Chimera marker file (.cmm) of the C-alpha trace (Angstrom):
<marker_set name="trace">
<marker id="1" x="103.261" y="-10.946" z="15.072" r="1" g="1" b="0" radius="0.5"/>
<marker id="2" x="102.217" y="-13.469" z="12.427" r="1" g="1" b="0" radius="0.5"/>
<marker id="3" x="101.661" y="-12.850" z="8.720" r="1" g="1" b="0" radius="0.5"/>
<marker id="4" x="97.899" y="-12.922" z="9.183" r="1" g="1" b="0" radius="0.5"/>
<marker id="5" x="98.051" y="-10.152" z="11.790" r="1" g="1" b="0" radius="0.5"/>
<marker id="6" x="100.379" y="-8.054" z="9.640" r="1" g="1" b="0" radius="0.5"/>
<marker id="7" x="98.068" y="-8.474" z="6.645" r="1" g="1" b="0" radius="0.5"/>
<marker id="8" x="95.069" y="-7.478" z="8.749" r="1" g="1" b="0" radius="0.5"/>
<marker id="9" x="96.868" y="-4.376" z="10.045" r="1" g="1" b="0" radius="0.5"/>
<marker id="10" x="97.850" y="-3.382" z="6.490" r="1" g="1" b="0" radius="0.5"/>
<marker id="11" x="94.234" y="-3.837" z="5.361" r="1" g="1" b="0" radius="0.5"/>
<marker id="12" x="92.937" y="-1.690" z="8.233" r="1" g="1" b="0" radius="0.5"/>
<marker id="13" x="95.527" y="0.972" z="7.442" r="1" g="1" b="0" radius="0.5"/>
<marker id="14" x="94.454" y="1.003" z="3.795" r="1" g="1" b="0" radius="0.5"/>
<marker id="15" x="90.834" y="1.314" z="4.883" r="1" g="1" b="0" radius="0.5"/>
<marker id="16" x="91.741" y="4.217" z="7.169" r="1" g="1" b="0" radius="0.5"/>
<marker id="17" x="93.647" y="5.986" z="4.387" r="1" g="1" b="0" radius="0.5"/>
<marker id="18" x="90.651" y="5.566" z="2.065" r="1" g="1" b="0" radius="0.5"/>
<marker id="19" x="88.341" y="6.855" z="4.788" r="1" g="1" b="0" radius="0.5"/>
<marker id="20" x="90.525" y="9.934" z="5.287" r="1" g="1" b="0" radius="0.5"/>
<marker id="21" x="90.534" y="10.598" z="1.530" r="1" g="1" b="0" radius="0.5"/>
<marker id="22" x="86.741" y="10.416" z="1.507" r="1" g="1" b="0" radius="0.5"/>
<marker id="23" x="86.347" y="12.655" z="4.566" r="1" g="1" b="0" radius="0.5"/>
<marker id="24" x="88.736" y="15.240" z="3.113" r="1" g="1" b="0" radius="0.5"/>
<marker id="25" x="86.663" y="15.243" z="-0.072" r="1" g="1" b="0" radius="0.5"/>
<marker id="26" x="83.461" y="15.749" z="1.899" r="1" g="1" b="0" radius="0.5"/>
<marker id="27" x="84.990" y="18.578" z="3.940" r="1" g="1" b="0" radius="0.5"/>
<marker id="28" x="86.360" y="20.241" z="0.811" r="1" g="1" b="0" radius="0.5"/>
<marker id="29" x="82.962" y="19.986" z="-0.898" r="1" g="1" b="0" radius="0.5"/>
<marker id="30" x="81.304" y="21.517" z="2.134" r="1" g="1" b="0" radius="0.5"/>
<marker id="31" x="83.890" y="24.312" z="2.192" r="1" g="1" b="0" radius="0.5"/>
<marker id="32" x="83.278" y="25.105" z="-1.506" r="1" g="1" b="0" radius="0.5"/>
<marker id="33" x="79.532" y="25.286" z="-0.771" r="1" g="1" b="0" radius="0.5"/>
<marker id="34" x="80.037" y="27.476" z="2.291" r="1" g="1" b="0" radius="0.5"/>
<marker id="35" x="82.333" y="29.765" z="0.320" r="1" g="1" b="0" radius="0.5"/>
<marker id="36" x="79.301" y="30.408" z="-1.877" r="1" g="1" b="0" radius="0.5"/>
<marker id="37" x="81.049" y="29.011" z="-4.948" r="1" g="1" b="0" radius="0.5"/>
<marker id="38" x="79.064" y="25.798" z="-5.368" r="1" g="1" b="0" radius="0.5"/>
<marker id="39" x="75.318" y="25.323" z="-4.903" r="1" g="1" b="0" radius="0.5"/>
<marker id="40" x="74.049" y="23.005" z="-2.214" r="1" g="1" b="0" radius="0.5"/>
<marker id="41" x="73.052" y="19.825" z="-4.086" r="1" g="1" b="0" radius="0.5"/>
<marker id="42" x="69.902" y="19.377" z="-1.983" r="1" g="1" b="0" radius="0.5"/>
<marker id="43" x="68.520" y="22.910" z="-2.109" r="1" g="1" b="0" radius="0.5"/>
<marker id="44" x="70.225" y="24.033" z="-5.357" r="1" g="1" b="0" radius="0.5"/>
<marker id="45" x="70.874" y="27.355" z="-3.571" r="1" g="1" b="0" radius="0.5"/>
<marker id="46" x="74.188" y="29.163" z="-3.265" r="1" g="1" b="0" radius="0.5"/>
<marker id="47" x="74.712" y="30.358" z="0.284" r="1" g="1" b="0" radius="0.5"/>
<marker id="48" x="77.874" y="31.844" z="1.758" r="1" g="1" b="0" radius="0.5"/>
<marker id="49" x="78.808" y="30.985" z="5.352" r="1" g="1" b="0" radius="0.5"/>
<marker id="50" x="82.461" y="31.873" z="5.855" r="1" g="1" b="0" radius="0.5"/>
<marker id="51" x="82.561" y="30.648" z="9.448" r="1" g="1" b="0" radius="0.5"/>
<marker id="52" x="81.523" y="27.144" z="8.362" r="1" g="1" b="0" radius="0.5"/>
<marker id="53" x="83.855" y="27.349" z="5.348" r="1" g="1" b="0" radius="0.5"/>
<marker id="54" x="86.781" y="28.114" z="7.665" r="1" g="1" b="0" radius="0.5"/>
<marker id="55" x="85.856" y="25.175" z="9.905" r="1" g="1" b="0" radius="0.5"/>
<marker id="56" x="85.751" y="22.783" z="6.930" r="1" g="1" b="0" radius="0.5"/>
<marker id="57" x="89.052" y="24.079" z="5.542" r="1" g="1" b="0" radius="0.5"/>
<marker id="58" x="90.798" y="23.839" z="8.909" r="1" g="1" b="0" radius="0.5"/>
<marker id="59" x="89.462" y="20.328" z="9.525" r="1" g="1" b="0" radius="0.5"/>
<marker id="60" x="90.555" y="19.202" z="6.050" r="1" g="1" b="0" radius="0.5"/>
<marker id="61" x="93.993" y="20.745" z="6.625" r="1" g="1" b="0" radius="0.5"/>
<marker id="62" x="94.417" y="18.781" z="9.838" r="1" g="1" b="0" radius="0.5"/>
<marker id="63" x="93.471" y="15.504" z="8.185" r="1" g="1" b="0" radius="0.5"/>
<marker id="64" x="95.661" y="16.261" z="5.171" r="1" g="1" b="0" radius="0.5"/>
<marker id="65" x="98.699" y="16.675" z="7.443" r="1" g="1" b="0" radius="0.5"/>
<marker id="66" x="98.112" y="13.187" z="8.849" r="1" g="1" b="0" radius="0.5"/>
<marker id="67" x="97.361" y="11.621" z="5.469" r="1" g="1" b="0" radius="0.5"/>
<marker id="68" x="100.428" y="13.109" z="3.753" r="1" g="1" b="0" radius="0.5"/>
<marker id="69" x="102.649" y="10.763" z="5.764" r="1" g="1" b="0" radius="0.5"/>
<marker id="70" x="101.041" y="7.749" z="4.102" r="1" g="1" b="0" radius="0.5"/>
<marker id="71" x="100.618" y="8.725" z="0.445" r="1" g="1" b="0" radius="0.5"/>
<marker id="72" x="102.932" y="9.183" z="-2.528" r="1" g="1" b="0" radius="0.5"/>
<marker id="73" x="104.431" y="12.469" z="-3.721" r="1" g="1" b="0" radius="0.5"/>
<marker id="74" x="101.776" y="13.079" z="-6.415" r="1" g="1" b="0" radius="0.5"/>
<marker id="75" x="98.926" y="12.721" z="-3.942" r="1" g="1" b="0" radius="0.5"/>
<marker id="76" x="100.751" y="14.996" z="-1.473" r="1" g="1" b="0" radius="0.5"/>
<marker id="77" x="100.998" y="17.652" z="-4.188" r="1" g="1" b="0" radius="0.5"/>
<marker id="78" x="97.312" y="17.186" z="-5.063" r="1" g="1" b="0" radius="0.5"/>
<marker id="79" x="96.310" y="17.569" z="-1.406" r="1" g="1" b="0" radius="0.5"/>
<marker id="80" x="98.503" y="20.664" z="-1.035" r="1" g="1" b="0" radius="0.5"/>
<marker id="81" x="96.926" y="22.147" z="-4.178" r="1" g="1" b="0" radius="0.5"/>
<marker id="82" x="93.410" y="21.454" z="-2.903" r="1" g="1" b="0" radius="0.5"/>
<marker id="83" x="94.185" y="23.130" z="0.403" r="1" g="1" b="0" radius="0.5"/>
<marker id="84" x="95.870" y="26.118" z="-1.264" r="1" g="1" b="0" radius="0.5"/>
<marker id="85" x="92.879" y="26.615" z="-3.580" r="1" g="1" b="0" radius="0.5"/>
<marker id="86" x="90.435" y="26.468" z="-0.671" r="1" g="1" b="0" radius="0.5"/>
<marker id="87" x="92.477" y="28.953" z="1.341" r="1" g="1" b="0" radius="0.5"/>
<marker id="88" x="92.914" y="31.374" z="-1.576" r="1" g="1" b="0" radius="0.5"/>
<marker id="89" x="89.202" y="31.287" z="-2.318" r="1" g="1" b="0" radius="0.5"/>
<marker id="90" x="88.447" y="31.840" z="1.358" r="1" g="1" b="0" radius="0.5"/>
<marker id="91" x="90.565" y="35.000" z="1.329" r="1" g="1" b="0" radius="0.5"/>
<marker id="92" x="88.867" y="36.201" z="-1.874" r="1" g="1" b="0" radius="0.5"/>
<marker id="93" x="85.386" y="35.534" z="-0.518" r="1" g="1" b="0" radius="0.5"/>
<marker id="94" x="86.241" y="37.165" z="2.815" r="1" g="1" b="0" radius="0.5"/>
<marker id="95" x="87.155" y="40.363" z="0.977" r="1" g="1" b="0" radius="0.5"/>
<marker id="96" x="83.741" y="40.524" z="-0.726" r="1" g="1" b="0" radius="0.5"/>
<marker id="97" x="80.807" y="42.193" z="1.021" r="1" g="1" b="0" radius="0.5"/>
<marker id="98" x="77.987" y="40.001" z="2.290" r="1" g="1" b="0" radius="0.5"/>
<marker id="99" x="75.188" y="39.696" z="-0.233" r="1" g="1" b="0" radius="0.5"/>
<marker id="100" x="71.865" y="41.168" z="0.831" r="1" g="1" b="0" radius="0.5"/>
<marker id="101" x="69.547" y="38.847" z="-0.908" r="1" g="1" b="0" radius="0.5"/>
<link id1="1" id2="2" r="1" g="1" b="0" radius="0.2"/>
<link id1="2" id2="3" r="1" g="1" b="0" radius="0.2"/>
<link id1="3" id2="4" r="1" g="1" b="0" radius="0.2"/>
<link id1="4" id2="5" r="1" g="1" b="0" radius="0.2"/>
<link id1="5" id2="6" r="1" g="1" b="0" radius="0.2"/>
<link id1="6" id2="7" r="1" g="1" b="0" radius="0.2"/>
<link id1="7" id2="8" r="1" g="1" b="0" radius="0.2"/>
<link id1="8" id2="9" r="1" g="1" b="0" radius="0.2"/>
<link id1="9" id2="10" r="1" g="1" b="0" radius="0.2"/>
<link id1="10" id2="11" r="1" g="1" b="0" radius="0.2"/>
<link id1="11" id2="12" r="1" g="1" b="0" radius="0.2"/>
<link id1="12" id2="13" r="1" g="1" b="0" radius="0.2"/>
<link id1="13" id2="14" r="1" g="1" b="0" radius="0.2"/>
<link id1="14" id2="15" r="1" g="1" b="0" radius="0.2"/>
<link id1="15" id2="16" r="1" g="1" b="0" radius="0.2"/>
<link id1="16" id2="17" r="1" g="1" b="0" radius="0.2"/>
<link id1="17" id2="18" r="1" g="1" b="0" radius="0.2"/>
<link id1="18" id2="19" r="1" g="1" b="0" radius="0.2"/>
<link id1="19" id2="20" r="1" g="1" b="0" radius="0.2"/>
<link id1="20" id2="21" r="1" g="1" b="0" radius="0.2"/>
<link id1="21" id2="22" r="1" g="1" b="0" radius="0.2"/>
<link id1="22" id2="23" r="1" g="1" b="0" radius="0.2"/>
<link id1="23" id2="24" r="1" g="1" b="0" radius="0.2"/>
<link id1="24" id2="25" r="1" g="1" b="0" radius="0.2"/>
<link id1="25" id2="26" r="1" g="1" b="0" radius="0.2"/>
<link id1="26" id2="27" r="1" g="1" b="0" radius="0.2"/>
<link id1="27" id2="28" r="1" g="1" b="0" radius="0.2"/>
<link id1="28" id2="29" r="1" g="1" b="0" radius="0.2"/>
<link id1="29" id2="30" r="1" g="1" b="0" radius="0.2"/>
<link id1="30" id2="31" r="1" g="1" b="0" radius="0.2"/>
<link id1="31" id2="32" r="1" g="1" b="0" radius="0.2"/>
<link id1="32" id2="33" r="1" g="1" b="0" radius="0.2"/>
<link id1="33" id2="34" r="1" g="1" b="0" radius="0.2"/>
<link id1="34" id2="35" r="1" g="1" b="0" radius="0.2"/>
<link id1="35" id2="36" r="1" g="1" b="0" radius="0.2"/>
<link id1="36" id2="37" r="1" g="1" b="0" radius="0.2"/>
<link id1="37" id2="38" r="1" g="1" b="0" radius="0.2"/>
<link id1="38" id2="39" r="1" g="1" b="0" radius="0.2"/>
<link id1="39" id2="40" r="1" g="1" b="0" radius="0.2"/>
<link id1="40" id2="41" r="1" g="1" b="0" radius="0.2"/>
<link id1="41" id2="42" r="1" g="1" b="0" radius="0.2"/>
<link id1="42" id2="43" r="1" g="1" b="0" radius="0.2"/>
<link id1="43" id2="44" r="1" g="1" b="0" radius="0.2"/>
<link id1="44" id2="45" r="1" g="1" b="0" radius="0.2"/>
<link id1="45" id2="46" r="1" g="1" b="0" radius="0.2"/>
<link id1="46" id2="47" r="1" g="1" b="0" radius="0.2"/>
<link id1="47" id2="48" r="1" g="1" b="0" radius="0.2"/>
<link id1="48" id2="49" r="1" g="1" b="0" radius="0.2"/>
<link id1="49" id2="50" r="1" g="1" b="0" radius="0.2"/>
<link id1="50" id2="51" r="1" g="1" b="0" radius="0.2"/>
<link id1="51" id2="52" r="1" g="1" b="0" radius="0.2"/>
<link id1="52" id2="53" r="1" g="1" b="0" radius="0.2"/>
<link id1="53" id2="54" r="1" g="1" b="0" radius="0.2"/>
<link id1="54" id2="55" r="1" g="1" b="0" radius="0.2"/>
<link id1="55" id2="56" r="1" g="1" b="0" radius="0.2"/>
<link id1="56" id2="57" r="1" g="1" b="0" radius="0.2"/>
<link id1="57" id2="58" r="1" g="1" b="0" radius="0.2"/>
<link id1="58" id2="59" r="1" g="1" b="0" radius="0.2"/>
<link id1="59" id2="60" r="1" g="1" b="0" radius="0.2"/>
<link id1="60" id2="61" r="1" g="1" b="0" radius="0.2"/>
<link id1="61" id2="62" r="1" g="1" b="0" radius="0.2"/>
<link id1="62" id2="63" r="1" g="1" b="0" radius="0.2"/>
<link id1="63" id2="64" r="1" g="1" b="0" radius="0.2"/>
<link id1="64" id2="65" r="1" g="1" b="0" radius="0.2"/>
<link id1="65" id2="66" r="1" g="1" b="0" radius="0.2"/>
<link id1="66" id2="67" r="1" g="1" b="0" radius="0.2"/>
<link id1="67" id2="68" r="1" g="1" b="0" radius="0.2"/>
<link id1="68" id2="69" r="1" g="1" b="0" radius="0.2"/>
<link id1="69" id2="70" r="1" g="1" b="0" radius="0.2"/>
<link id1="70" id2="71" r="1" g="1" b="0" radius="0.2"/>
<link id1="71" id2="72" r="1" g="1" b="0" radius="0.2"/>
<link id1="72" id2="73" r="1" g="1" b="0" radius="0.2"/>
<link id1="73" id2="74" r="1" g="1" b="0" radius="0.2"/>
<link id1="74" id2="75" r="1" g="1" b="0" radius="0.2"/>
<link id1="75" id2="76" r="1" g="1" b="0" radius="0.2"/>
<link id1="76" id2="77" r="1" g="1" b="0" radius="0.2"/>
<link id1="77" id2="78" r="1" g="1" b="0" radius="0.2"/>
<link id1="78" id2="79" r="1" g="1" b="0" radius="0.2"/>
<link id1="79" id2="80" r="1" g="1" b="0" radius="0.2"/>
<link id1="80" id2="81" r="1" g="1" b="0" radius="0.2"/>
<link id1="81" id2="82" r="1" g="1" b="0" radius="0.2"/>
<link id1="82" id2="83" r="1" g="1" b="0" radius="0.2"/>
<link id1="83" id2="84" r="1" g="1" b="0" radius="0.2"/>
<link id1="84" id2="85" r="1" g="1" b="0" radius="0.2"/>
<link id1="85" id2="86" r="1" g="1" b="0" radius="0.2"/>
<link id1="86" id2="87" r="1" g="1" b="0" radius="0.2"/>
<link id1="87" id2="88" r="1" g="1" b="0" radius="0.2"/>
<link id1="88" id2="89" r="1" g="1" b="0" radius="0.2"/>
<link id1="89" id2="90" r="1" g="1" b="0" radius="0.2"/>
<link id1="90" id2="91" r="1" g="1" b="0" radius="0.2"/>
<link id1="91" id2="92" r="1" g="1" b="0" radius="0.2"/>
<link id1="92" id2="93" r="1" g="1" b="0" radius="0.2"/>
<link id1="93" id2="94" r="1" g="1" b="0" radius="0.2"/>
<link id1="94" id2="95" r="1" g="1" b="0" radius="0.2"/>
<link id1="95" id2="96" r="1" g="1" b="0" radius="0.2"/>
<link id1="96" id2="97" r="1" g="1" b="0" radius="0.2"/>
<link id1="97" id2="98" r="1" g="1" b="0" radius="0.2"/>
<link id1="98" id2="99" r="1" g="1" b="0" radius="0.2"/>
<link id1="99" id2="100" r="1" g="1" b="0" radius="0.2"/>
<link id1="100" id2="101" r="1" g="1" b="0" radius="0.2"/>
</marker_set>
């Protein structure tokens, strides 16, 4: 494999890592919204949907496990903290009764 091919592969890998970071951020933002802790930016309404929150958290967790192999220790800690915060808030929100209005 020539230097050009290696450089191209490294560039694609970097692009993939950046894409995973972005997707994890989107999934985390969606989870926060579905936990009822952040308003939807479009509707400005706070709505709790724990089923969708769980899906977003689980999907982010899966991507984080793959991404952790390619990032430094600080970013691994940051990703672990994000996931822990989402999971803790999910448990807290699950313990609350559904709002009726």
